[in-house]
C-alpha positions in Angstrom: 196.8 111.3 117.6 199.5 113.3 119.4 199.4 113.6 123.2 199.9 116.7 125.4 203.2 118.5 125.0 205.2 119.5 128.0 205.9 123.0 126.9 202.1 123.6 126.4 201.0 122.1 129.7 203.9 122.6 132.1 201.9 125.0 134.3 199.3 122.3 134.9 202.2 120.1 136.1 203.7 122.8 138.3 203.5 121.7 142.0 203.7 125.4 143.1 200.6 126.3 141.1 198.6 123.1 141.4 199.8 121.7 144.7 202.1 118.8 144.8 199.2 116.3 145.1 196.4 117.3 142.7 193.1 115.5 143.0 192.3 112.9 140.3 188.8 111.3 140.2 186.3 109.3 138.2 182.8 110.6 138.9 179.7 108.5 138.9 181.6 105.3 139.7 180.2 102.1 141.1 181.4 99.0 142.9 181.8 97.4 139.5 184.0 100.3 138.4 186.2 99.8 141.5 186.4 96.1 140.7 187.4 96.9 137.0 190.1 99.1 138.4 191.4 96.3 140.6 191.4 94.0 137.6 193.2 96.6 135.5 196.0 96.9 138.0 196.5 93.2 138.2 196.1 92.6 134.5 198.7 95.2 133.6 201.1 93.7 136.2 201.5 97.1 137.8 203.3 97.0 141.2 200.7 97.6 143.9 200.1 97.4 147.7 196.8 97.3 149.4 196.5 98.3 153.1 193.9 99.0 155.7 195.4 101.5 158.1 199.0 100.3 158.6 198.4 96.7 157.7 199.3 95.4 154.3 196.8 92.8 153.0 196.0 90.8 149.9 193.7 92.8 147.5 190.1 91.8 148.3 187.1 92.3 146.1 185.8 95.8 145.7 182.5 94.8 147.2 184.3 93.5 150.3 186.3 96.7 150.7 183.3 99.0 150.2 181.1 97.0 152.5 183.4 97.6 155.5 181.9 99.8 158.3 182.4 103.5 157.9 184.5 103.8 161.1 187.2 101.3 159.8 190.7 102.2 159.0 191.0 103.8 155.5 191.6 101.3 152.7 194.3 102.4 150.4 195.6 100.9 147.1 199.0 102.2 146.1 199.8 101.6 142.5 203.1 102.1 140.6 202.1 101.9 136.9 205.7 102.4 136.1 208.8 102.9 138.2 208.9 106.2 140.0 205.2 107.0 139.4 202.8 106.4 142.3 199.0 106.7 142.3 197.3 106.4 145.7 193.7 105.3 145.6 191.7 105.8 148.8 188.7 103.5 148.8 186.0 105.3 150.7 183.0 105.5 148.4 181.5 103.3 145.7 180.2 106.3 143.8 183.6 108.0 143.2 187.1 106.7 142.5 189.6 109.3 143.7 193.3 109.2 143.9 196.4 111.4 144.2 199.5 111.6 142.0 202.7 113.5 142.9 203.5 116.2 140.3 207.1 116.2 141.5 207.3 112.7 140.0 205.7 113.9 136.7 208.0 116.5 135.4 209.0 116.9 131.7 207.5 115.1 128.7 208.1 111.7 130.3 205.9 112.8 133.3 203.2 114.2 131.0 203.2 110.9 129.0 203.1 108.8 132.2 200.1 110.6 133.7 198.3 110.7 130.4 198.9 107.0 130.0 197.5 106.2 133.5 194.4 108.4 133.0 193.8 106.9 129.6 194.2 103.3 130.8 191.7 103.9 133.6 189.3 105.8 131.5 189.3 103.2 128.7 188.8 100.3 131.2 185.9 102.1 132.8 184.5 103.9 129.7 184.4 107.0 131.8 186.1 110.4 132.1 189.1 110.7 134.5 189.6 114.3 135.7 192.3 116.2 137.5 191.9 119.4 139.6 194.3 121.4 141.6 195.0 120.0 145.0 191.9 120.8 147.1 190.3 122.3 144.0 186.6 122.1 143.0 185.6 119.1 140.9 183.5 121.5 138.9 186.7 123.0 137.5 189.0 120.2 136.3 192.2 121.3 134.5 193.0 118.0 132.7 191.2 114.8 131.9 190.7 111.7 129.8 187.7 112.2 127.5 186.3 108.9 126.5 184.5 110.3 123.4 187.9 111.6 122.1 189.8 108.6 123.5 192.6 110.9 124.8 193.7 113.2 127.6 193.0 116.8 127.0 193.8 120.1 128.8 190.5 121.5 130.0 191.9 125.0 130.7 194.2 127.3 128.7 197.5 126.0 130.1 199.1 129.4 129.7 196.7 131.0 132.2 198.1 131.5 135.7 195.7 130.6 138.5 196.1 130.8 142.3 
């Protein structure tokens, strides 16, 4: 089944329209979903770096990260699923996996394919939707997402519409 085509979705990838760092999330997550994500990153041999505050550390279990006191430094997992493409996961809550990607790294068909591949890998591993909104946008209005029922990434808005 064909993926998204740059010419049809380029507005969704426009940093001036969407913000450079759109919000990507997996709703209704759990500690087990975070652990599955950690496993996926390692199983795919993606380059990664885990840190708490400014200290780089070995990747602990998801349960250990999520059991830390709320006033601790932010735990962050930086993942490079391919060279030049970075996803930053901030591990703050068991019930939602959220991360940022930089649209400036995802231009052209190669960028669309890279993002779709990442969302699909995560969605398939978790068996859940993976949604993207404009930077700071409402989660109730995603513009793009992996649909597990369709087993592919779909545009959730008319890409030709301009939005603020």
